[in-house]
LODOVEX-165910 format. One record per residue (C-alpha): residue number from 1; x, y, z. Coordinates in nm, 4 decimals. Each point is the difference from the previous one (the first is absolute). Example, Ala and Ser with C-alpha at 12.3 -4.5 7.8 and 13.67 -1.06 7.14 Angstrom:
2
<1,<1.2300,-0.4500,0.7800>> <2,<0.1370,0.3440,-0.0660>> 
END
This chain:
422
<1,<2.8332,-0.8030,0.6749>> <2,<-0.2047,0.0725,-0.3063>> <3,<-0.3476,0.1394,0.0363>> <4,<-0.2712,-0.0766,-0.2518>> <5,<-0.2372,0.2758,-0.0971>> <6,<-0.3762,-0.0224,0.0284>> <7,<-0.2144,0.1009,-0.2910>> <8,<-0.2544,-0.1032,-0.2596>> <9,<-0.0095,-0.3517,-0.1420>> <10,<0.1848,-0.0165,-0.3289>> <11,<0.2072,0.3124,0.0596>> <12,<0.3793,-0.0166,0.0101>> <13,<0.1745,0.1585,0.2956>> <14,<0.3587,0.0381,0.1102>> <15,<0.1461,-0.1284,0.3235>> <16,<0.1544,0.2340,0.2549>> <17,<0.2904,-0.1601,0.1823>> <18,<0.1203,0.0749,0.3496>> <19,<0.2512,-0.1452,0.2416>> <20,<-0.2274,0.0864,0.2927>> <21,<-0.2323,-0.2958,0.0715>> <22,<-0.2569,0.2395,0.1440>> <23,<-0.0037,0.2050,-0.3177>> <24,<-0.2749,-0.1686,-0.1955>> <25,<-0.1956,0.1837,-0.2657>> <26,<-0.3325,-0.0854,-0.1414>> <27,<-0.0788,0.1781,-0.3170>> <28,<-0.2990,0.1516,-0.0773>> <29,<-0.3366,0.5188,-0.2504>> <30,<-0.0916,0.3404,0.0985>> <31,<-0.2843,0.2299,-0.0790>> <32,<-0.0722,0.3651,-0.0407>> <33,<0.1218,0.2304,0.2739>> <34,<-0.2789,-0.0105,0.2583>> <35,<-0.1420,0.3014,0.1759>> <36,<0.0312,-0.0920,0.3655>> <37,<-0.1322,0.1706,0.3100>> <38,<0.2424,-0.1287,0.2606>> <39,<-0.1035,-0.0188,0.3630>> <40,<0.2383,0.1331,0.2682>> <41,<0.0557,-0.3478,0.1449>> <42,<-0.0781,-0.3490,-0.1284>> <43,<-0.3255,-0.1538,0.1155>> <44,<-0.1107,-0.3615,-0.0458>> <45,<-0.1923,-0.0625,-0.3224>> <46,<-0.3737,-0.0407,0.0606>> <47,<-0.1644,-0.3372,-0.0310>> <48,<-0.2372,-0.0491,-0.2929>> <49,<-0.3443,0.1124,0.1053>> <50,<0.1270,0.2651,0.2388>> <51,<-0.0700,0.3637,-0.0926>> <52,<0.2876,0.1706,-0.1757>> <53,<0.1715,0.2728,0.1993>> <54,<-0.0092,0.3548,-0.1273>> <55,<0.3784,0.0116,-0.0368>> <56,<0.0262,-0.3213,-0.2005>> <57,<0.2617,-0.0184,-0.2710>> <58,<-0.1258,0.1021,-0.3416>> <59,<0.1697,-0.1243,-0.3118>> <60,<-0.1150,-0.0737,-0.3548>> <61,<-0.0529,-0.3670,-0.0714>> <62,<0.2662,-0.1426,-0.2253>> <63,<-0.1503,-0.1913,-0.2877>> <64,<0.1190,-0.3385,-0.1051>> <65,<0.1421,-0.0242,-0.3478>> <66,<-0.1835,-0.2110,-0.2528>> <67,<0.2246,-0.1356,-0.2755>> <68,<0.0469,0.2261,-0.2989>> <69,<-0.2177,-0.0794,-0.3048>> <70,<0.1272,-0.1337,-0.3286>> <71,<-0.0767,0.2010,-0.3109>> <72,<-0.3778,-0.0019,-0.0094>> <73,<-0.2479,0.0916,-0.2728>> <74,<-0.1849,0.3276,0.0104>> <75,<-0.3671,-0.0226,0.0880>> <76,<-0.2094,-0.0452,-0.3136>> <77,<-0.1674,0.3091,-0.1390>> <78,<-0.2936,-0.1924,-0.1502>> <79,<-0.3103,-0.0965,0.1952>> <80,<0.0742,-0.3084,0.2105>> <81,<-0.1906,-0.2458,0.2143>> <82,<0.1044,-0.0078,0.3652>> <83,<0.1453,-0.3319,0.1158>> <84,<-0.0966,-0.1866,0.3181>> <85,<0.1970,0.1290,0.3014>> <86,<0.1966,-0.3227,0.0517>> <87,<0.1063,-0.2549,-0.2598>> <88,<0.1880,-0.3292,0.0045>> <89,<0.1946,-0.1627,-0.2830>> <90,<-0.1475,-0.3394,-0.0936>> <91,<0.3059,-0.1117,-0.1979>> <92,<0.3473,0.1265,-0.0799>> <93,<-0.0334,0.3288,-0.1824>> <94,<0.2044,0.2954,-0.1175>> <95,<0.0227,0.3574,0.1239>> <96,<-0.0241,0.2324,-0.3003>> <97,<0.0841,0.3631,-0.0703>> <98,<-0.3259,0.0657,-0.1840>> <99,<-0.3425,-0.1359,-0.0960>> <100,<0.0766,-0.0971,-0.3621>> <101,<0.2168,-0.2323,-0.2076>> <102,<0.2803,0.2580,-0.0235>> <103,<0.0583,-0.0119,0.3758>> <104,<0.3196,-0.1318,0.1579>> <105,<-0.0159,-0.2893,0.2444>> <106,<0.1957,0.0764,0.3180>> <107,<-0.0134,-0.3251,0.1947>> <108,<-0.2164,-0.3065,0.0699>> <109,<-0.2186,-0.0367,0.3087>> <110,<-0.0950,-0.3411,0.1409>> <111,<-0.3562,-0.1130,0.0629>> <112,<-0.1409,0.1272,0.3287>> <113,<0.1540,0.3486,-0.0040>> <114,<-0.2347,0.2640,0.1466>> <115,<-0.0269,0.3341,-0.1821>> <116,<-0.1849,0.3254,0.0552>> <117,<-0.2372,0.0512,-0.2935>> <118,<-0.0082,0.3514,-0.1485>> <119,<-0.1489,0.0105,-0.3521>> <120,<-0.0853,-0.2150,-0.2990>> <121,<0.0621,0.0654,-0.3672>> <122,<-0.0482,-0.2513,-0.2788>> <123,<0.1377,-0.3438,0.0914>> <124,<0.2144,0.1257,0.2886>> <125,<-0.0471,0.1320,0.3526>> <126,<0.2058,0.2803,0.1532>> <127,<0.1220,-0.1047,0.3461>> <128,<0.2376,0.0932,0.2780>> <129,<0.2511,-0.2701,0.0902>> <130,<0.1780,0.0531,0.3326>> <131,<0.3066,-0.2099,-0.0758>> <132,<0.0890,-0.3281,0.1654>> <133,<0.2673,-0.1953,0.1831>> <134,<0.1401,-0.1229,-0.3329>> <135,<0.1194,0.3557,-0.0713>> <136,<-0.2659,0.0866,-0.2551>> <137,<-0.0355,0.3765,0.0302>> <138,<-0.3171,0.1940,0.0715>> <139,<-0.1937,0.2106,-0.2463>> <140,<-0.3186,0.0669,-0.1962>> <141,<-0.0109,-0.2412,-0.2930>> <142,<-0.2352,-0.1844,-0.2334>> <143,<-0.1059,-0.3657,0.0297>> <144,<-0.2091,-0.2145,-0.2351>> <145,<-0.3538,0.0059,0.1406>> <146,<-0.0498,-0.3669,-0.0892>> <147,<0.2724,-0.0876,0.2519>> <148,<-0.1741,0.1755,0.2909>> <149,<-0.2892,-0.0641,0.2355>> <150,<-0.1630,0.2209,0.2596>> <151,<0.0972,-0.0787,0.3596>> <152,<-0.0945,0.1196,0.3474>> <153,<0.1762,0.2721,0.1932>> <154,<0.3158,-0.1374,0.1629>> <155,<0.0093,0.0182,0.3791>> <156,<0.3125,0.2177,-0.0037>> <157,<0.0671,0.2814,-0.2455>> <158,<0.2726,0.2634,-0.0259>> <159,<-0.0335,0.3647,-0.0985>> <160,<0.1284,0.0954,-0.3443>> <161,<-0.0033,0.3647,0.0990>> <162,<-0.0862,0.2216,0.2950>> <163,<-0.3740,-0.0292,0.0531>> <164,<-0.2711,0.0173,0.2658>> <165,<-0.2183,-0.2186,0.2160>> <166,<-0.3548,0.1394,-0.0268>> <167,<-0.3043,-0.0172,0.2249>> <168,<-0.2176,-0.1296,-0.2860>> <169,<0.0535,-0.1478,-0.3454>> <170,<0.0538,0.2761,-0.2554>> <171,<0.2564,0.2682,-0.0837>> <172,<-0.2103,0.2744,0.1587>> <173,<-0.0257,-0.1645,0.3424>> <174,<0.1808,0.1500,0.2976>> <175,<0.3575,-0.1118,0.0605>> <176,<0.0566,-0.1878,0.3267>> <177,<0.3729,-0.0558,-0.0534>> <178,<0.2695,0.0768,-0.2540>> <179,<0.1950,-0.3005,-0.1252>> <180,<0.3561,0.0266,-0.1305>> <181,<0.1192,-0.1578,-0.3198>> <182,<0.0879,-0.3604,0.0719>> <183,<-0.2450,-0.0367,0.2914>> <184,<-0.1311,-0.3501,0.0657>> <185,<-0.3699,-0.0303,0.0871>> <186,<-0.2188,-0.2963,0.0888>> <187,<-0.3199,-0.0390,-0.2050>> <188,<-0.2884,-0.0944,0.2305>> <189,<-0.2444,-0.1382,-0.2541>> <190,<-0.2762,0.2562,-0.0617>> <191,<0.0222,0.1383,-0.3550>> <192,<-0.1806,0.2562,-0.2155>> <193,<0.1222,0.0004,-0.3586>> <194,<0.3679,0.0873,0.0005>> <195,<-0.0175,0.0972,0.3697>> <196,<0.0612,-0.2286,0.2976>> <197,<-0.0137,0.0388,0.3756>> <198,<0.3494,-0.0324,0.1435>> <199,<0.2047,0.0160,0.3182>> <200,<0.3231,0.1988,0.0316>> <201,<0.2198,-0.0859,0.2966>> <202,<0.1377,0.3528,0.0171>> <203,<0.3526,0.1296,0.0329>> <204,<0.0495,0.0791,0.3683>> <205,<0.0506,0.3613,-0.0975>> <206,<-0.3162,0.1767,-0.1126>> <207,<-0.2380,-0.2823,-0.0898>> <208,<-0.1388,-0.2587,0.2471>> <209,<-0.1516,-0.3332,-0.1096>> <210,<-0.3061,0.1006,-0.2019>> <211,<-0.2647,-0.1239,-0.2464>> <212,<-0.1337,0.1663,-0.3113>> <213,<-0.0530,-0.0400,-0.3735>> <214,<0.2701,-0.0250,-0.2663>> <215,<-0.0045,0.0423,-0.3785>> <216,<0.1435,-0.2928,-0.1981>> <217,<0.1476,0.2487,-0.2488>> <218,<0.2598,0.0965,0.2609>> <219,<0.1104,-0.3503,0.1014>> <220,<0.1858,-0.3009,-0.1346>> <221,<0.0542,-0.3632,0.0885>> <222,<0.3076,-0.0258,0.2270>> <223,<0.3082,-0.1899,-0.1094>> <224,<0.0157,-0.1922,0.3285>> <225,<-0.2356,-0.3036,0.0141>> <226,<-0.3275,0.0661,0.1792>> <227,<0.0518,-0.2737,0.2586>> <228,<0.3404,0.1363,0.0991>> <229,<-0.1369,0.3512,0.0478>> <230,<-0.2820,-0.1420,0.2124>> <231,<0.2370,-0.2060,0.2152>> <232,<0.2216,0.2951,0.0934>> <233,<-0.2521,0.2846,0.0248>> <234,<-0.2165,0.1151,0.2890>> <235,<-0.3442,-0.0129,-0.1628>> <236,<-0.3485,0.1221,0.0905>> <237,<-0.1262,-0.3378,0.1246>> <238,<0.2968,-0.0432,0.2334>> <239,<-0.0477,0.3449,0.1502>> <240,<-0.3693,-0.0755,0.0574>> <241,<0.0579,-0.3477,0.1419>> <242,<0.3142,0.0453,0.2114>> <243,<0.1069,0.3612,0.0501>> <244,<0.3721,0.0431,0.0774>> <245,<0.1093,0.0038,0.3636>> <246,<0.1786,0.3180,-0.1026>> <247,<0.1027,0.1689,-0.3220>> <248,<0.2278,0.3017,0.0187>> <249,<-0.0761,0.2731,-0.2500>> <250,<0.3293,0.0097,-0.1882>> <251,<-0.0313,0.2056,-0.3224>> <252,<0.0780,-0.2116,-0.3043>> <253,<0.2580,0.0851,-0.2632>> <254,<0.1093,-0.2069,-0.3001>> <255,<0.3617,-0.0356,-0.0991>> <256,<-0.1085,-0.0539,-0.3614>> <257,<-0.0249,0.3645,-0.0958>> <258,<0.1996,0.0147,-0.3222>> <259,<0.3232,0.1314,0.1511>> <260,<0.3229,-0.1556,-0.1332>> <261,<0.0714,-0.1491,0.3420>> <262,<-0.3509,-0.1345,0.0674>> <263,<0.1132,-0.3623,-0.0046>> <264,<0.2545,0.0678,0.2734>> <265,<-0.2044,0.2219,0.2296>> <266,<-0.2124,-0.2160,0.2289>> <267,<0.1916,0.1124,0.3092>> <268,<-0.0352,0.3777,-0.0434>> <269,<-0.3662,-0.0392,-0.0968>> <270,<-0.0684,-0.2265,0.2983>> <271,<0.1402,0.2563,0.2445>> <272,<-0.1744,0.2847,-0.1842>> <273,<-0.3306,-0.1698,0.0889>> <274,<0.1081,-0.0171,0.3643>> <275,<0.1166,0.3618,0.0060>> <276,<-0.3235,0.1176,-0.1636>> <277,<-0.1980,-0.1808,0.2704>> <278,<0.1791,0.1956,0.2726>> <279,<-0.0216,0.3377,-0.1738>> <280,<0.3686,0.0001,-0.0916>> <281,<-0.0288,-0.0602,-0.3714>> <282,<0.2429,0.1276,-0.2596>> <283,<0.0435,-0.0280,-0.3757>> <284,<0.0825,-0.3655,-0.0709>> <285,<0.3035,0.0996,-0.2056>> <286,<0.1447,0.1788,0.3032>> <287,<-0.0713,-0.3026,0.2159>> <288,<0.1788,-0.2185,-0.2551>> <289,<0.3001,0.2327,-0.0112>> <290,<0.0221,0.0004,0.3795>> <291,<-0.0043,-0.3811,0.0104>> <292,<0.2646,-0.0311,-0.2734>> <293,<0.2298,0.2711,0.1350>> <294,<0.1833,-0.2281,0.2501>> <295,<0.0857,-0.2309,-0.2936>> <296,<0.1237,0.2967,-0.2046>> <297,<-0.2575,-0.1193,-0.2548>> <298,<-0.2241,0.3040,-0.0589>> <299,<-0.1037,-0.0043,-0.3653>> <300,<0.0455,-0.3764,-0.0395>> <301,<-0.3216,-0.1257,-0.1612>> <302,<0.0761,-0.3683,0.0631>> <303,<0.1114,0.0282,0.3619>> <304,<-0.2108,-0.1356,0.2797>> <305,<-0.0037,0.1152,0.3597>> <306,<0.1265,-0.1500,0.3256>> <307,<-0.2534,-0.0516,0.2774>> <308,<0.2130,0.1823,0.2564>> <309,<0.0233,0.3013,-0.2334>> <310,<-0.3787,-0.0014,-0.0402>> <311,<-0.0407,-0.0064,0.3772>> <312,<0.2407,0.2929,0.0322>> <313,<-0.2011,0.2068,-0.2496>> <314,<-0.3186,-0.0617,0.1987>> <315,<0.1707,0.0925,0.3267>> <316,<0.1684,0.3090,-0.1473>> <317,<-0.3449,0.1306,-0.0942>> <318,<-0.1263,-0.0211,0.3561>> <319,<-0.1686,-0.3410,0.0174>> <320,<0.1444,-0.2468,0.2509>> <321,<0.1004,-0.3444,-0.1218>> <322,<-0.0094,-0.3181,0.2079>> <323,<0.1528,-0.3448,-0.0145>> <324,<0.2549,0.0243,-0.2802>> <325,<0.2943,-0.1016,0.2159>> <326,<0.0430,-0.2095,0.3104>> <327,<0.3008,-0.1032,0.2035>> <328,<0.3458,0.1074,-0.1148>> <329,<-0.1665,0.2207,-0.2623>> <330,<-0.0853,-0.3062,-0.2112>> <331,<-0.3236,-0.0194,-0.1903>> <332,<-0.2830,-0.1180,0.2226>> <333,<-0.1865,-0.3173,-0.0970>> <334,<-0.3741,0.0746,-0.0143>> <335,<-0.2829,-0.2393,0.0801>> <336,<-0.3610,0.0168,-0.1113>> <337,<-0.0980,0.0931,0.3549>> <338,<0.2448,0.2907,-0.0137>> <339,<-0.1760,0.1242,-0.3134>> <340,<-0.3439,-0.0345,0.1595>> <341,<0.1136,0.1844,0.3125>> <342,<0.1352,0.2948,-0.1990>> <343,<-0.3151,0.0215,-0.2095>> <344,<-0.2141,0.0021,0.3143>> <345,<0.2136,0.2886,0.1235>> <346,<-0.0881,0.1929,-0.3171>> <347,<0.3354,-0.0597,-0.1678>> <348,<0.0177,-0.1167,-0.3647>> <349,<0.2737,-0.2577,-0.0619>> <350,<0.2420,-0.0084,-0.2942>> <351,<0.1488,-0.3500,-0.0479>> <352,<0.2546,-0.1129,-0.2552>> <353,<-0.1476,-0.2916,-0.1951>> <354,<0.0791,-0.2184,-0.2966>> <355,<-0.2088,0.1272,-0.2923>> <356,<-0.0774,-0.3475,-0.1341>> <357,<-0.1416,-0.1138,0.3331>> <358,<-0.2808,0.2570,-0.0014>> <359,<-0.3506,-0.1133,-0.1046>> <360,<-0.0380,-0.0505,-0.3748>> <361,<0.3697,0.0457,-0.0799>> <362,<0.1345,-0.3524,0.0185>> <363,<0.0681,-0.0050,-0.3751>> <364,<0.1669,0.3405,-0.0146>> <365,<0.3300,0.0151,-0.1869>> <366,<0.1285,0.2404,0.2660>> <367,<0.1677,-0.1820,0.2847>> <368,<0.1113,0.2900,0.2183>> <369,<-0.1311,0.1768,0.3068>> <370,<-0.2783,0.2535,0.0427>> <371,<-0.1488,0.2346,0.2605>> <372,<-0.3653,0.0146,0.1046>> <373,<-0.1870,0.1851,0.2766>> <374,<-0.2066,-0.2189,0.2348>> <375,<-0.3045,0.2005,0.1101>> <376,<-0.2586,-0.2271,0.1603>> <377,<-0.1171,-0.3276,0.1513>> <378,<-0.2878,-0.2094,-0.1361>> <379,<-0.0354,-0.3285,0.1880>> <380,<0.3160,-0.1990,-0.0678>> <381,<0.0871,0.2198,-0.2972>> <382,<0.1699,0.3352,-0.0365>> <383,<-0.0995,0.2993,-0.2135>> <384,<0.2773,0.1813,-0.1840>> <385,<0.0800,0.2683,-0.2550>> <386,<0.2159,-0.1214,-0.2879>> <387,<0.1825,0.2675,-0.2035>> <388,<-0.0276,-0.2279,-0.3049>> <389,<-0.3586,0.0018,-0.1291>> <390,<0.0360,-0.1332,-0.3542>> <391,<-0.1570,-0.3293,0.1104>> <392,<-0.2917,0.1286,0.2079>> <393,<-0.1082,0.2741,0.2377>> <394,<0.3112,0.1028,0.1949>> <395,<-0.2030,0.1294,0.2940>> <396,<-0.1645,-0.2409,0.2423>> <397,<0.1646,-0.3225,-0.1102>> <398,<-0.0303,-0.3164,0.2063>> <399,<0.2706,-0.2445,0.1011>> <400,<-0.0237,-0.2949,0.2376>> <401,<0.2148,0.0007,0.3116>> <402,<0.1895,-0.3018,-0.1298>> <403,<0.0622,0.1581,-0.3414>> <404,<0.1283,0.3221,0.1577>> <405,<0.2310,-0.1958,0.2283>> <406,<0.1350,-0.1982,-0.2965>> <407,<0.0478,0.3120,-0.2131>> <408,<0.2024,0.1590,0.2810>> <409,<0.1952,-0.3220,0.0610>> <410,<0.1044,-0.0267,-0.3660>> <411,<0.1290,0.3573,-0.0294>> <412,<0.3744,0.0639,-0.0080>> <413,<-0.0215,0.1086,0.3640>> <414,<-0.2663,-0.2216,0.1613>> <415,<-0.2649,0.1498,0.2266>> <416,<0.1302,0.3582,-0.0240>> <417,<-0.2533,0.2829,0.0346>> <418,<-0.0690,0.3249,0.1790>> <419,<-0.3124,0.1681,0.1339>> <420,<-0.0707,0.3724,-0.0082>> <421,<-0.1861,0.2263,0.2396>> <422,<0.0249,0.1859,0.3259>> 
END
């Protein structure tokens, strides 16, 4: 039967066909070749809050990719007045290539769009626009000042570039954590000029959940609506109010890394997170090749990966897998209690899910399957790592038990998953 590929909403992917009903692929990016210190034998990933072991896997954090900018004007060479950090359009307005009448208008923005203010010159303000769901592209552009008003910091912002979380407000303050390009942070309210106190959930790799100060110059308003990010993200208040029963420290990696196969690479990236957690990491491109080899599809940028091939790659690298198959070698049907039991044993779980059934994705144009890594339990919800992070922080996402069950039920092979660990 045909197998739909998982990927990013709006992207076009091919379908890999197979006569084997067990041969389902879910498509899915890779990152730079990590430097990994592998341990001699896999050990369960530590739970958040536990001290890291001295032989923990080390690997550079892969940054998310922010959309490429349109042609933007050069910064003005004349003396300019700085703009407020955050601005909102009060009516429909244009995005312009320059501050004067000779400028070209790129596109119209509706009222209510939030922009990062940079400079002012004459009747226009220089801003950063992060793009939106209507396919307007990101970039530094000019907007008529009369069409703008100052607005408060948004609750959620996303890094325009690699930056730092600092112990105090100001560029000279000590760094408490490095943040990759594309990082999502939660603004906590306290502000000093263009600086705000913020909370970063971390990455499960080198950075734990942590607070500090961020510079508005390095951040933009996310494309995803604020309420959707809040609904699917483990935030500071939740951690304070109801700490997770458990949360396995599974290093995060984004599939959206700019590679030509990024839209079809959720499977290899999902298992790369698992392998990193057990000290068995490898370059994501090699993991992808290993997963595609049984299909004779190495080098295919649009090809997704079969769950049984992903499980084989994990096992071939020395990490045991559990629960993929049951009687007569058929795929096992997982329950929510099965997932909880494996997590309590220190085993992350990789289920096959329908992309559209995940939180915040009901309107996605992509109707295929996807892979995630379930990493924790929080009341009646689960914590998971999602390789796709264009619509919010990919690390530490939340999904209700019912939503996870439905997402698994609606996949091409309902309730299929595997756990990993000794």
